[in-house]
C-alpha positions as CSV (number, residue, x, y, z in Angstrom):
1,M,1.8,-16.5,-33.2
2,G,0.8,-19.5,-35.1
3,G,-1.9,-21.9,-36.1
4,L,-3.8,-19.3,-38.1
5,Y,-4.5,-21.6,-41.1
6,G,-7.8,-22.7,-39.6
7,S,-9.2,-19.3,-39.2
8,M,-7.5,-17.6,-42.2
9,K,-7.4,-20.2,-45.0
10,A,-7.6,-17.8,-48.0
11,T,-4.9,-15.6,-46.5
12,A,-2.7,-18.6,-45.9
13,I,-3.1,-19.8,-49.5
14,L,-2.4,-16.3,-50.9
15,M,0.6,-15.8,-48.6
16,S,2.0,-19.1,-49.7
17,V,1.7,-18.2,-53.4
18,A,3.3,-14.8,-52.7
19,S,6.2,-16.5,-50.8
20,V,6.7,-18.9,-53.7
21,A,6.8,-15.9,-56.1
22,L,9.2,-14.0,-53.8
23,A,11.5,-17.0,-53.6
24,G,11.8,-17.1,-57.4
25,I,10.2,-20.4,-58.1
26,Y,9.2,-21.1,-61.7
27,P,6.7,-20.1,-63.4
28,L,6.0,-17.1,-61.3
29,A,7.4,-13.6,-62.0
30,G,10.0,-13.7,-59.3
31,F,11.8,-16.5,-61.1
32,F,12.2,-14.5,-64.3
33,S,13.4,-11.3,-62.6
34,K,15.9,-13.0,-60.3
35,D,17.1,-15.2,-63.2
36,K,17.7,-12.2,-65.4
37,I,19.5,-10.2,-62.7
38,L,21.7,-13.1,-61.9
39,E,22.4,-13.8,-65.5
40,V,23.5,-10.2,-66.2
41,A,25.8,-10.1,-63.1
42,F,27.4,-13.4,-64.2
43,N,27.8,-12.4,-67.9
44,E,29.4,-9.1,-66.9
45,G,32.0,-10.9,-64.9
46,A,30.9,-9.5,-61.6
47,Y,31.2,-12.9,-59.8
48,F,31.3,-11.4,-56.3
49,L,28.1,-9.5,-57.0
50,W,26.6,-12.6,-58.5
51,F,27.5,-14.6,-55.4
52,A,26.1,-12.0,-53.1
53,L,22.8,-11.8,-55.1
54,F,22.6,-15.6,-55.1
55,I,23.0,-15.8,-51.3
56,G,20.5,-12.9,-50.9
57,A,17.9,-14.8,-53.1
58,G,18.4,-17.9,-51.0
59,L,17.9,-16.0,-47.7
60,T,14.8,-14.3,-49.1
61,A,13.3,-17.7,-49.9
62,F,14.2,-19.0,-46.4
63,Y,12.7,-16.2,-44.5
64,S,9.5,-16.0,-46.6
65,F,8.8,-19.7,-46.2
66,R,9.7,-19.4,-42.5
67,L,7.1,-16.6,-42.1
68,V,4.4,-18.7,-43.7
69,M,5.2,-21.8,-41.6
70,L,5.4,-20.0,-38.3
71,V,2.3,-17.8,-38.8
72,F,-0.1,-20.2,-40.4
73,F,1.2,-23.7,-39.5
74,G,3.1,-23.1,-36.3
75,E,2.1,-23.8,-32.8
76,K,-0.6,-21.6,-31.3
77,S,0.7,-19.2,-28.7
78,I,-1.2,-18.6,-25.5
79,L,0.5,-15.2,-25.2
80,N,-1.2,-14.0,-28.4
81,M,-4.6,-15.1,-27.1
82,V,-4.0,-13.2,-23.8
83,F,-3.0,-10.1,-25.6
84,I,-6.2,-10.1,-27.8
85,H,-8.3,-10.8,-24.7
86,T,-6.6,-7.9,-22.8
87,K,-7.0,-5.6,-25.7
88,R,-10.7,-6.2,-25.9
89,N,-11.2,-5.5,-22.2
90,L,-9.4,-2.2,-22.5
91,L,-11.7,-1.0,-25.3
């Protein structure tokens, strides 16, 4: 699956904004919630929990941006086109 930006521009833009929010980039809501959770864990002295949350936030950012890049800006897959064509013929 890939190369859907040309046919789904509005969805690609909205999904990109959602990924930025999920990654915790300022000034979207994800930043403030992740920042507060990490702050509380650090101030309570739960350094292992803080580290685990920090790594989890990084992995969340990675896979959300990976999703956007592969689905909307990745290489088109011929298998996806064959599946859609086969599905139409079955109906």
